[in-house]
Backbone bond lengths (Angstrom), bond angles and torsions (degrees), N, CA, C in turn:
res aa  C-N    CA-C-N  psi(-1)  N-CA   C-N-CA  omega(-1)  CA-C   N-CA-C  phi
1 M - - - 1.452 - - 1.535 110.81 -
2 A 1.328 116.77 -41.87 1.466 120.69 179.35 1.519 110.35 -62.57
3 L 1.333 117.06 -37.67 1.457 121.73 179.12 1.522 110.33 -62.76
4 L 1.317 117.22 -41.60 1.452 122.92 179.16 1.532 110.63 -65.55
5 E 1.363 117.12 -42.27 1.459 120.90 178.38 1.527 110.88 -63.94
6 D 1.354 116.31 -40.19 1.469 120.13 178.37 1.527 110.66 -62.35
7 A 1.314 117.48 -41.51 1.461 121.85 -179.92 1.516 110.56 -63.26
8 F 1.367 116.56 -42.01 1.464 119.92 178.52 1.525 110.83 -66.12
9 S 1.340 117.18 -39.18 1.463 121.00 179.16 1.531 110.44 -64.46
10 E 1.343 116.20 -42.94 1.457 119.40 178.36 1.521 110.85 -62.53
11 R 1.326 116.85 -40.97 1.471 120.81 179.95 1.518 110.42 -64.10
12 K 1.362 117.12 -39.45 1.467 120.68 177.96 1.532 110.52 -61.41
13 I 1.344 116.08 -42.27 1.466 120.40 179.99 1.528 110.05 -64.01
14 V 1.339 116.71 -44.75 1.462 120.92 178.95 1.530 109.97 -60.22
15 N 1.327 117.13 -44.31 1.477 121.13 178.82 1.521 111.24 -61.07
16 M 1.332 117.26 -41.60 1.462 120.57 179.75 1.526 110.38 -64.95
17 I 1.333 116.99 -41.71 1.475 120.79 179.24 1.523 110.00 -63.67
18 E 1.343 117.21 -44.74 1.458 120.56 -179.76 1.526 111.11 -60.96
19 K 1.338 117.17 -43.67 1.470 120.49 179.09 1.526 111.17 -64.46
20 T 1.331 116.60 -39.22 1.463 120.80 179.88 1.525 110.34 -64.76
21 V 1.329 116.71 -45.30 1.455 120.92 179.91 1.522 110.61 -62.60
22 Q 1.323 117.79 -39.01 1.456 121.25 179.76 1.528 111.70 -63.58
23 H 1.317 117.25 -29.15 1.460 120.64 -176.65 1.527 112.77 -90.95
24 I 1.313 117.05 -9.22 1.466 119.23 178.76 1.522 108.62 -79.05
25 S 1.295 116.35 124.86 1.461 120.23 173.02 1.520 107.12 -140.00
26 T 1.297 115.13 145.73 1.457 119.01 179.49 1.516 108.92 -148.22
27 N 1.279 115.86 164.44 1.459 122.50 177.70 1.521 108.77 -103.51
28 A 1.314 115.91 158.49 1.461 121.07 179.67 1.527 111.22 -60.27
29 E 1.328 117.01 -25.97 1.467 119.83 179.21 1.533 112.07 -71.27
30 N 1.346 116.61 -15.78 1.465 120.41 179.91 1.525 112.87 -96.72
31 I 1.334 117.26 -0.93 1.465 120.94 -179.93 1.522 107.66 -102.59
32 T 1.314 116.09 126.14 1.460 119.32 -177.50 1.526 111.39 -76.12
33 N 1.312 114.78 150.55 1.458 123.00 177.15 1.523 107.40 -126.28
34 A 1.318 116.65 134.81 1.462 120.84 175.59 1.524 107.56 -88.01
35 P 1.342 118.35 107.95 1.462 120.37 -177.96 1.533 111.73 -56.35
36 A 1.320 115.30 138.11 1.469 120.75 178.67 1.520 108.70 -153.36
37 G 1.323 115.82 155.81 1.459 120.03 179.77 1.509 110.95 59.42
38 T 1.322 116.13 -128.52 1.464 120.09 -179.29 1.528 112.33 -96.63
39 I 1.320 117.55 3.04 1.472 121.40 177.94 1.527 108.28 -92.51
40 S 1.323 116.26 118.93 1.467 120.37 -177.40 1.527 112.68 -104.60
41 A 1.338 117.21 -5.30 1.461 121.28 -176.62 1.528 111.46 -64.69
42 T 1.334 115.92 145.95 1.466 120.55 -178.92 1.524 113.03 -105.84
43 T 1.351 117.32 -1.66 1.469 120.38 172.41 1.521 108.34 -127.26
44 V 1.325 116.35 158.50 1.452 120.52 -179.18 1.526 110.70 -62.46
45 Q 1.330 118.22 -41.21 1.460 120.83 -179.86 1.521 110.99 -63.73
46 A 1.320 117.52 -43.40 1.461 120.88 178.99 1.528 110.83 -65.21
47 A 1.340 117.15 -35.00 1.469 120.38 177.81 1.524 110.62 -66.31
48 I 1.335 117.38 -41.11 1.471 121.20 177.17 1.529 109.52 -62.47
49 N 1.321 117.08 -45.30 1.464 120.90 178.95 1.523 111.17 -62.25
50 E 1.336 116.33 -40.86 1.468 120.76 179.58 1.531 110.63 -63.23
51 L 1.318 116.63 -44.17 1.465 120.24 177.76 1.524 110.89 -61.92
52 D 1.320 117.20 -40.26 1.456 120.96 -178.30 1.525 111.61 -64.24
53 T 1.321 117.67 -37.52 1.460 120.05 -178.35 1.526 112.63 -82.17
54 E 1.337 118.13 -18.51 1.463 120.43 -176.07 1.526 114.02 -104.33
55 K 1.315 117.96 -2.83 1.464 120.38 -176.67 1.528 111.35 -77.93
56 V 1.321 115.76 162.15 1.453 121.61 172.46 1.529 106.08 -91.59
57 A 1.300 117.40 121.84 1.461 121.47 -176.48 1.524 111.38 -67.92
58 K 1.331 117.03 138.75 1.465 121.03 177.13 1.515 111.10 -60.18
59 A 1.313 117.55 -33.25 1.460 121.61 -176.63 1.523 112.18 -83.53
60 G 1.327 117.27 2.24 1.457 120.32 -179.68 1.512 110.88 102.51
61 G 1.286 115.50 177.93 1.450 120.29 -178.69 1.511 109.49 158.59
62 T 1.310 116.43 -166.86 1.455 121.39 -178.43 1.516 108.93 -108.10
63 M 1.319 115.59 128.86 1.461 121.09 175.70 1.515 108.14 -107.52
64 S 1.303 116.60 142.29 1.462 120.18 174.06 1.520 106.64 -112.37
65 G 1.309 115.99 102.28 1.461 120.52 -178.37 1.511 111.46 116.60
66 D 1.325 114.67 173.10 1.447 121.54 -177.71 1.525 110.77 -79.84
67 L 1.320 116.02 151.44 1.454 122.24 175.15 1.515 107.51 -105.21
68 N 1.330 117.66 115.38 1.460 121.98 179.33 1.516 108.13 -84.21
69 L 1.322 116.27 118.42 1.450 121.53 -177.68 1.522 112.06 -93.40
70 G 1.307 118.13 18.70 1.451 122.24 173.68 1.516 115.25 58.76
71 G 1.293 117.81 74.14 1.455 120.97 176.35 1.516 113.99 101.79
72 F 1.317 117.73 -14.40 1.454 120.31 177.00 1.519 108.69 -89.93
73 D 1.330 116.55 149.83 1.453 119.75 176.19 1.517 109.54 -66.63
74 L 1.310 115.58 135.43 1.458 121.06 178.79 1.523 108.37 -86.13
75 I 1.303 116.50 124.74 1.455 121.60 179.54 1.519 108.08 -115.95
76 T 1.310 115.91 123.73 1.456 120.83 176.96 1.514 107.72 -110.62
77 L 1.299 116.71 118.76 1.461 121.33 176.97 1.517 108.73 -99.23
78 R 1.317 115.25 139.08 1.462 121.12 178.50 1.531 108.52 -114.05
79 I 1.303 116.28 145.29 1.464 120.83 175.58 1.525 108.09 -80.96
80 L 1.333 116.09 130.72 1.468 121.18 178.33 1.522 109.40 -99.78
81 Y 1.310 116.25 133.04 1.455 122.03 -179.78 1.525 110.00 -111.52
82 G 1.317 116.35 140.95 1.465 121.80 176.35 1.516 110.69 -80.52
83 A 1.344 115.40 179.60 1.464 121.67 -178.43 1.525 111.92 -59.90
84 N 1.345 116.52 -32.49 1.469 119.22 -178.81 1.532 112.74 -89.03
85 G 1.337 116.89 6.80 1.461 120.76 177.38 1.513 114.58 89.48
86 S 1.332 117.21 -0.64 1.469 119.11 -179.76 1.540 110.06 -83.77
87 V 1.312 115.51 154.34 1.465 120.85 178.67 1.519 108.91 -71.57
88 V 1.343 116.43 129.56 1.459 120.51 -179.92 1.523 112.49 -115.30
89 G 1.316 117.96 -11.83 1.459 119.69 178.21 1.507 113.07 164.04
90 L 1.338 115.11 -167.40 1.461 123.19 177.58 1.514 108.15 -123.11
91 S 1.332 117.00 148.10 1.458 120.16 176.00 1.520 109.66 -130.39
92 Q 1.328 114.78 159.20 1.455 122.34 176.60 1.514 107.24 -124.64
93 N 1.323 117.11 136.53 1.449 120.43 177.77 1.520 108.59 -84.52
94 V 1.339 116.25 116.15 1.462 122.29 -179.97 1.520 107.62 -122.08
95 G 1.317 116.11 116.02 1.466 120.06 179.14 1.505 113.84 60.31
96 G 1.327 117.91 33.08 1.453 121.78 178.88 1.516 114.43 85.21
97 T 1.339 117.05 2.20 1.467 121.05 -179.40 1.522 109.06 -120.05
98 D 1.337 116.71 129.79 1.463 119.66 175.32 1.517 109.26 -73.30
99 R 1.305 116.66 127.10 1.462 122.12 177.27 1.518 107.87 -118.13
100 V 1.320 116.44 134.01 1.458 120.11 178.19 1.519 108.30 -68.37
101 V 1.298 117.38 128.89 1.460 122.64 179.04 1.525 109.45 -99.21
102 I 1.311 116.55 -49.84 1.466 121.51 -179.70 1.523 107.57 -137.29
103 S 1.333 115.59 128.32 1.456 118.25 176.73 1.527 108.31 -98.39
104 I 1.308 115.49 165.52 1.462 120.95 -178.92 1.523 111.08 -64.79
105 T 1.335 116.44 -18.84 1.471 120.51 179.58 1.531 111.09 -88.57
106 N 1.333 116.22 13.39 1.459 123.86 177.19 1.527 113.84 68.93
107 L 1.309 117.75 20.54 1.457 120.87 173.22 1.522 108.63 -84.52
108 I 1.328 116.49 146.23 1.458 121.08 177.73 1.523 107.60 -110.91
109 F 1.306 116.73 131.98 1.452 122.67 178.14 1.520 108.01 -114.74
110 P 1.325 117.42 94.53 1.471 119.03 -177.13 1.522 111.95 -72.38
111 V 1.311 115.48 165.84 1.454 122.46 175.93 1.523 108.48 -59.54
112 Q 1.319 116.84 142.93 1.467 121.52 177.81 1.521 108.63 -111.33
113 A 1.354 115.59 137.43 1.457 120.30 179.61 1.517 109.63 -158.54
114 P 1.332 117.68 149.64 1.464 119.45 173.54 1.529 109.83 -71.07
115 T 1.319 116.23 161.55 1.464 121.22 -178.18 1.522 111.74 -52.94
116 A 1.339 116.99 -41.89 1.469 121.52 -175.77 1.526 113.59 -63.24
117 T 1.322 116.63 -27.43 1.473 119.20 -178.48 1.523 111.12 -121.65
118 A 1.313 116.03 35.77 1.467 120.86 179.26 1.529 109.93 -58.56
119 P 1.312 116.83 148.81 1.464 118.46 177.21 1.527 110.31 -63.66
120 A 1.313 116.39 160.13 1.472 120.83 177.75 1.525 109.29 -58.33
121 Y 1.316 115.98 139.29 1.467 121.08 -179.52 1.523 110.36 -56.61
122 T 1.319 114.83 133.09 1.457 122.92 174.84 1.519 107.55 -136.97
123 K 1.311 117.07 120.13 1.467 120.43 179.25 1.526 108.54 -58.66
124 G 1.337 116.75 124.89 1.460 122.02 -178.64 1.518 113.88 86.71
125 G 1.343 117.39 -4.58 1.462 121.58 -179.65 1.522 111.76 -75.86
126 L 1.320 116.61 165.67 1.468 122.99 177.83 1.518 109.75 -132.30
127 Y 1.334 116.06 143.70 1.463 120.94 165.50 1.518 108.06 -156.53
128 F 1.339 115.68 156.30 1.461 120.48 178.58 1.513 108.24 -101.58
129 D 1.351 116.21 119.17 1.461 122.38 -179.54 1.528 108.13 -83.08
130 T 1.345 116.22 111.63 1.467 120.60 -176.78 1.524 112.58 -77.36
131 T 1.333 118.51 -15.05 1.466 121.08 174.80 1.522 109.96 -76.31
132 L 1.326 115.53 -46.35 1.469 121.15 -178.37 1.532 112.54 -88.06
133 N 1.336 116.60 -13.60 1.463 122.16 -171.97 1.522 110.66 53.91
134 K 1.332 115.57 47.47 1.461 122.37 -178.34 1.531 109.59 -134.56
135 L 1.309 114.57 148.18 1.454 121.13 172.06 1.524 107.79 -80.60
136 M 1.323 116.41 131.66 1.458 121.75 -179.23 1.529 108.82 -112.61
137 V 1.312 115.43 139.89 1.455 120.96 178.39 1.527 108.19 -124.95
138 G 1.323 115.90 141.80 1.467 120.63 177.77 1.515 109.65 -73.52
139 G 1.342 116.42 105.89 1.467 121.88 -179.33 1.511 111.35 -85.69
140 A 1.332 116.31 -157.40 1.460 121.86 -176.20 1.523 112.18 -63.87
141 A 1.343 117.40 -35.03 1.462 118.95 -174.59 1.521 114.26 -133.28
142 G 1.312 118.53 -3.41 1.463 120.87 -178.67 1.516 110.50 -179.83
143 W 1.353 115.02 -176.14 1.470 120.50 178.83 1.528 109.70 -69.60
144 E 1.316 116.46 133.81 1.458 122.05 178.15 1.528 109.25 -122.67
145 T 1.338 117.15 145.50 1.451 122.35 179.90 1.518 110.49 -80.76
146 V 1.319 115.61 133.08 1.464 119.95 173.70 1.511 106.53 -89.11
147 T 1.327 116.03 120.82 1.471 120.75 -179.48 1.517 109.80 -116.57
148 S 1.307 115.29 157.95 1.458 119.58 177.18 1.529 108.67 -112.57
149 A 1.322 116.36 155.43 1.469 120.77 -177.64 1.505 111.06 -80.81
């Protein structure tokens, strides 16, 4: 009989806990968040809002500052303006020197380097080898010389 009473008492406690849990409701603003990394918000709702305002939109937008792609080389292109203020091309800063990458006339000016310090091989990449005076293209397995007939 005592065993049966204990089982009923346990069931009553479980029922009370289930009913209590069902009635508990809270908002994200009432749940604390331990700030970490670049998130400074102290509630879950504030953290969600902070993430929403600091994210890069999928549809594009304006970024202030560089985007670190984690292990990829960061390339910053600058717009080049002519004497009359019109856009004439894009440049990339390489070793402290601006190099024209694309001109408005659709010419491409690849990075220039001697053979000994050639850029890392990139399939489909281009660079001008100043030792060989040849345009190099990233072929199937390495740099290949572009020759003319």
